[in-house]
C-alpha positions in Angstrom: 41.0 134.2 -60.1 38.7 135.3 -57.4 40.1 134.2 -53.9 36.5 133.9 -52.6 35.4 131.3 -55.1 34.2 128.2 -53.4 33.5 130.0 -50.1 30.1 130.0 -48.6 27.8 132.5 -46.8 24.8 132.4 -44.5 22.4 135.2 -43.7 20.0 135.4 -40.8 17.3 138.1 -41.1 15.1 139.6 -38.5 12.4 142.3 -39.0 10.4 143.9 -41.8 10.3 143.5 -45.6 12.8 146.2 -46.0 15.3 144.1 -44.0 14.4 141.1 -46.1 15.2 143.1 -49.3 18.5 144.4 -47.7 19.4 140.8 -47.0 18.9 139.9 -50.7 21.3 142.8 -51.6 23.8 141.7 -49.1 23.7 138.2 -50.5 24.0 139.6 -54.1 27.3 141.3 -53.2 28.7 138.1 -51.7 27.6 136.1 -54.7 29.3 138.7 -56.9 32.6 137.9 -55.0 32.2 134.2 -55.7 30.5 133.1 -52.5 27.7 130.5 -52.5 24.8 130.3 -50.0 24.7 127.5 -47.5 21.9 126.6 -45.2 24.4 125.3 -42.6 26.1 127.7 -40.2 29.0 125.3 -39.7 29.9 125.4 -43.4 29.9 129.2 -43.7 32.9 131.4 -44.3 30.8 134.6 -43.7 27.7 134.8 -41.5 25.6 138.0 -41.6 23.0 138.8 -39.0 20.6 141.4 -40.4 18.9 142.9 -37.4 15.7 144.7 -36.2 15.4 146.9 -33.2 11.7 147.9 -33.3 11.1 146.0 -30.0 13.5 145.3 -27.2 12.3 141.8 -27.0 13.6 141.2 -30.6 16.9 142.8 -29.6 17.3 140.4 -26.8 16.6 137.5 -29.1 19.2 138.8 -31.7 21.8 139.3 -29.0 21.2 135.6 -28.0 21.8 134.5 -31.7 25.0 136.6 -32.0 26.2 135.0 -28.7 25.6 131.5 -30.1 27.9 132.3 -33.1 30.9 132.6 -30.8 31.5 128.8 -30.8 31.7 128.8 -34.5 34.3 131.6 -34.4 36.3 129.6 -31.9 36.2 126.5 -34.1 37.1 128.6 -37.3 39.0 131.8 -36.5 38.9 132.8 -40.1 35.1 133.0 -40.1 33.8 136.5 -40.7 30.8 137.4 -38.6 28.9 140.6 -39.5 26.0 142.4 -37.8 23.9 144.7 -40.2 20.6 146.5 -40.2 18.8 148.7 -37.6 20.4 147.4 -34.4 23.9 148.0 -36.1 22.9 151.5 -36.9 21.7 152.2 -33.4 24.4 150.5 -31.3 27.4 150.8 -33.5 30.8 150.1 -31.8 29.0 149.0 -28.6 28.3 145.7 -30.4 32.0 145.0 -30.6 32.2 145.5 -26.8 29.2 143.3 -26.1 30.3 140.6 -28.6 34.1 140.8 -29.3 33.9 137.8 -31.8 32.1 140.2 -34.3 34.2 141.4 -37.3 31.8 143.8 -39.0 29.1 146.2 -38.0 27.3 147.5 -41.1 24.7 150.3 -40.8 21.5 150.7 -42.7 23.0 153.4 -45.0 26.0 151.2 -45.8 24.5 148.0 -47.3 26.1 148.7 -50.7 29.6 148.6 -49.2 29.6 144.9 -48.1 31.5 143.6 -51.1 34.4 146.0 -50.5 34.4 145.4 -46.8 34.5 141.6 -47.1 37.5 141.9 -49.5 39.2 144.2 -47.0 38.5 141.8 -44.1 39.9 138.8 -46.0 43.1 140.7 -46.5 43.5 142.6 -43.2 41.7 140.4 -40.6 40.8 143.5 -38.6 37.4 144.9 -37.6 35.3 147.2 -39.6 32.7 149.7 -38.4 30.7 151.1 -41.3 27.8 153.1 -40.0 27.0 156.5 -41.7 24.5 158.9 -40.0 22.8 159.4 -43.4 23.3 157.9 -46.8 25.7 159.8 -49.2 23.8 158.4 -52.2 21.0 155.9 -52.9 22.9 153.0 -54.2 20.8 151.5 -57.1 23.4 149.3 -58.7 23.8 146.7 -55.9 23.6 143.1 -57.1 20.6 141.2 -55.6 19.8 137.5 -54.9 16.0 137.1 -55.0 14.7 134.5 -52.8 11.5 134.2 -54.7 11.2 134.0 -58.5 7.5 134.7 -58.5 7.3 137.8 -56.3 9.9 140.4 -55.5 10.5 143.4 -53.2 11.3 146.8 -55.0 12.4 149.6 -52.7 11.2 153.0 -53.9 12.5 155.1 -51.0 14.3 154.8 -47.7 13.9 156.4 -44.3 11.0 158.0 -42.5 10.1 161.6 -41.4 7.1 160.8 -39.3 8.5 160.4 -35.8 5.6 158.6 -34.3 6.4 158.6 -30.6 6.6 154.8 -30.2 8.8 154.1 -33.1 12.6 154.1 -33.5 12.6 153.7 -37.3 13.4 157.3 -38.2 16.4 157.2 -35.9 17.9 154.1 -37.5 16.7 154.4 -41.2 17.2 158.2 -41.5 15.3 160.8 -43.4 13.2 160.1 -46.4 15.0 159.7 -49.7 13.2 158.7 -52.9 14.7 156.9 -55.8 14.3 158.4 -59.2 11.1 157.3 -61.0 13.0 156.1 -64.1 15.3 153.9 -61.9 12.3 152.2 -60.2 10.5 151.6 -63.5 13.8 150.1 -65.0 14.1 147.7 -62.1 10.4 146.7 -62.4 11.1 146.0 -66.1 14.2 144.0 -65.3 12.2 141.9 -62.8 9.4 141.4 -65.3 12.0 140.1 -67.9 13.2 137.6 -65.3 9.6 136.2 -65.0 8.6 137.9 -61.8 4.9 138.1 -61.7 4.3 140.3 -58.7 6.3 143.1 -57.3 5.8 145.0 -53.9 6.9 148.6 -53.9 8.6 149.2 -50.5 9.0 152.2 -48.3 8.5 153.1 -44.6 5.8 155.5 -46.0 5.3 155.0 -49.7 2.7 157.8 -49.8 5.6 160.3 -49.1 7.4 159.1 -52.3 8.8 162.2 -54.1 8.2 164.8 -51.3 11.9 165.0 -50.4 12.7 166.7 -53.9 11.1 169.6 -55.7 9.4 168.7 -59.0 9.7 165.0 -58.2 7.0 162.5 -59.4 4.7 161.6 -56.5 3.5 158.1 -55.5 0.4 158.2 -57.8 2.7 159.1 -60.7 4.9 156.1 -59.8 2.1 153.6 -59.5 0.8 154.7 -62.9 4.3 154.3 -64.5 5.0 150.9 -62.9 1.5 149.7 -64.0 2.6 150.4 -67.6 5.5 147.8 -67.4 4.8 144.8 -69.6 4.9 141.4 -67.9 4.1 142.3 -64.3 0.7 140.7 -63.4 0.3 142.4 -59.9 1.7 145.4 -58.1 1.5 145.8 -54.3 2.9 148.5 -52.0 3.7 148.9 -48.3 3.5 150.6 -46.0 1.0 153.5 -46.3 0.4 156.3 -43.8 -3.2 157.4 -43.6 -2.2 161.0 -43.2 -0.6 161.0 -46.6 -3.0 158.7 -48.5 -4.9 160.9 -50.9 -7.3 161.0 -53.9 -4.6 160.8 -56.5 -3.3 157.5 -55.1 -6.8 156.1 -54.8 -7.6 157.1 -58.4 -4.3 155.6 -59.5 -5.3 152.3 -58.0 -8.9 152.5 -59.4 -7.6 153.2 -62.9 -4.7 150.7 -63.0 -4.7 147.3 -64.5 -2.2 145.6 -62.2 -2.2 147.5 -58.9 -4.0 145.3 -56.4 -7.3 146.4 -54.7 -5.8 146.0 -51.2 -5.3 149.0 -48.9 -3.2 148.5 -45.8 -3.8 151.6 -43.7 -2.4 151.4 -40.1 -4.9 153.2 -37.9 -3.0 152.3 -34.7 -5.8 153.5 -32.4 -9.4 154.7 -32.6 -9.1 157.3 -30.0 -8.1 160.9 -31.0 -6.3 161.5 -27.6 -4.1 158.3 -28.3 -3.5 159.2 -31.9 -2.3 162.6 -30.8 0.0 161.2 -28.2 1.3 158.8 -30.9 1.9 161.9 -33.2 0.1 160.2 -36.0 -1.2 163.4 -37.6 -4.9 162.5 -38.2 -8.0 162.0 -36.2 -10.4 159.0 -36.2 -12.9 161.1 -38.3 -10.2 161.8 -40.9 -9.6 158.0 -41.1 -13.2 157.2 -41.5 -13.5 159.7 -44.3 -10.5 158.1 -46.0 -12.1 154.7 -45.8 -15.4 156.0 -47.2 -13.5 157.5 -50.2 -11.7 154.2 -50.9 -14.8 152.2 -50.8 -16.7 154.5 -53.0 -13.8 154.6 -55.5 -12.8 151.0 -55.4 -15.8 148.8 -54.4 -14.7 145.3 -53.3 -11.3 146.4 -52.2 -10.0 144.8 -49.0 -8.9 147.0 -46.1 -6.4 145.8 -43.5 -4.8 147.7 -40.6 -2.3 147.7 -37.7 -3.4 148.4 -34.1 -1.3 149.0 -31.0 -3.1 148.1 -27.7 -2.2 149.7 -24.4 -0.4 152.8 -25.5 0.7 154.9 -22.4 -2.3 156.8 -21.0 -4.9 154.6 -22.9 -8.0 154.5 -20.7 -10.8 152.0 -21.0 -12.9 154.7 -22.7 -10.1 155.3 -25.3 -9.8 151.6 -25.9 -13.6 151.4 -26.4 -13.1 154.1 -29.2 -10.7 151.7 -30.9 -13.2 148.7 -30.6 -16.0 151.1 -31.9 -14.0 152.0 -35.0 -13.1 148.4 -35.7 -16.7 147.4 -35.5 -17.7 150.3 -37.8 -15.0 150.0 -40.4 -15.0 146.2 -40.6 -11.4 145.4 -41.6 -10.7 142.3 -43.6 -7.9 141.7 -41.1 -5.9 143.5 -38.4 -2.3 143.0 -37.3 -2.5 143.7 -33.6 0.3 144.5 -31.1 0.8 145.0 -27.4 2.5 148.3 -26.9 6.0 147.7 -25.7 8.5 150.3 -24.4 11.3 151.0 -26.9 14.0 152.9 -25.2 15.1 156.0 -27.2 11.5 156.9 -28.2 9.4 159.6 -26.5 6.6 157.1 -25.6 8.9 155.0 -23.5 9.3 157.9 -21.0 5.6 158.8 -21.0 3.6 158.6 -17.8 0.7 156.1 -17.2 2.3 153.1 -18.7 -0.3 150.4 -18.9 0.2 147.2 -16.8 0.9 144.0 -18.9 -2.2 142.1 -17.7 -4.4 145.0 -18.7 -2.8 145.1 -22.1 -3.2 141.4 -22.6 -6.9 141.5 -21.7 -7.5 144.3 -24.1 -5.7 142.5 -26.9 -7.9 139.5 -26.3 -11.0 141.5 -26.7 -9.6 143.3 -29.8 -8.7 140.0 -31.4 -12.0 138.4 -30.5 -13.8 141.2 -32.3 -11.6 141.3 -35.4 -11.6 137.4 -35.8 -15.4 137.6 -35.9 -15.4 140.3 -38.5 -12.8 138.7 -40.5 -14.8 135.4 -40.6 -18.0 137.3 -41.6 -16.2 139.1 -44.4 -14.7 136.0 -45.8 -18.0 134.1 -45.6 -19.5 136.9 -47.8 -17.1 135.7 -50.6 -18.4 132.1 -50.7 -20.1 131.5 -54.0 -17.9 134.0 -55.9 -15.0 133.4 -58.2 -11.5 134.9 -57.6 -8.4 135.4 -59.7 -5.6 133.8 -57.8 -1.8 134.0 -58.3 -0.4 130.5 -57.7 2.4 130.6 -55.1 3.0 126.8 -54.8 1.9 123.8 -52.9 0.3 124.2 -49.5 2.8 124.0 -46.5 0.5 121.6 -44.7 -0.7 119.4 -47.6 1.3 118.5 -50.7 -2.0 117.5 -52.5 -3.2 121.1 -52.2 -2.1 124.3 -53.8 -2.2 127.9 -52.5 -2.2 131.4 -53.8 -3.6 134.9 -53.2 -6.4 137.0 -54.6 -5.7 140.5 -55.7 -7.3 141.5 -52.4 -4.5 139.5 -50.6 -6.7 136.7 -49.4 -5.0 133.2 -49.2 -6.8 130.6 -51.2 -6.3 126.8 -50.9 -7.6 124.3 -53.4 -7.0 120.6 -54.5 -4.0 120.2 -56.8 -5.0 119.2 -60.3 -1.4 118.9 -61.6 -1.7 121.5 -64.3 -1.2 124.6 -62.3 2.2 125.9 -61.3 3.7 128.7 -59.4 3.3 132.1 -61.1 0.1 131.1 -63.0 -3.0 133.2 -62.8 -6.0 130.9 -62.2 -9.7 131.3 -61.4 -10.9 129.6 -58.2 -14.5 129.2 -57.1 -14.8 130.0 -53.4 -16.6 127.1 -51.6 -15.8 127.7 -47.9 -14.3 130.5 -45.6 -12.2 130.5 -42.5 -10.9 133.5 -40.5 -7.6 133.6 -42.4 -8.1 131.3 -45.3 -10.5 130.7 -48.2 -11.0 127.3 -49.7 -12.2 126.6 -53.2 -12.2 124.6 -56.4 -10.1 125.4 -59.6 -12.4 126.4 -62.4 
């Protein structure tokens, strides 16, 4: 009989979609040991904090949460507290010194070891530091607890080779490693068999898929192979790097049945000087050509981006280049960020750091411009009909339902009672807001 039967676990996740998927795999290993999930920290026998360290403000928040857990350890000395993810990879045994109540530090390359480590901790009651500098293997056989039965994350690769000067990810996620194409397709088929309707292929830079091995299938090959899996209604992917997005990938999206017509291409800045300082590997002109090729090949596709405001050395003229590019390209939406110094990255030590008030003022102007464009783009959809994947009832109104178009637009409509999560329905678009479309079920 399993000694862990009847015990409970609780996970706390910070950061990106890759971290969310890692948490699903951590939970799967605990479930395999006999643990059940609990929403209450006080009931847990194991608490795992899956961490992010992209921004130092996030780190401070996480350290605060870890500190709060000390009272639970005092009340229950048998409680196992683990810290996993990017901050664990970066800080390693320093976390034990800062928070002595921690039992386990689990690096990004060691996610698959959790089951064995928990068994060891229950027997020895010691501390475990499990942080490899690089993965010995890509663990594909890790049990997973999916939080969502309609949509699922599917990692296709790990790590990043880009070394953008503002980003710490390559230092904590390691070099790029691609999963074999057959393995990814098999996992997609297994998800389809469970009733999953939408999968999102995950990687720090999905366009680099396969480049780490000679004669490996590339990302376009992978999209084509996953598109052929029966039962999957929609395929998304993230994140793309503009430098590596190519005609083969665009054609794969164009010629597929299920790959969604949504391109998320982080430009980060519209100034060549800033892009060079960021080590992005392309120019604004390169980006404009890429956008033109996408819109020629896939008319009606949506285009979203990420932009960092106030990178070190950014002048008013350089910022104006970013505004000009945004006005020209007309993104459906942009995820905008104030540059924040991340110790351990080259940009943190660059001269001419921009004062916070200047960064905030530029961000306001950027958002004002983009919000106006987003509203205009969405208003252009009024009077059209859209295929929508039902996600469930609206968070704000139980009498309304919500879902997404293939182009990743949120749509809300009055509940009829017949539609359920996972259905593909047609909605006539009647009204548009900056972030949301409203319509009527056809």
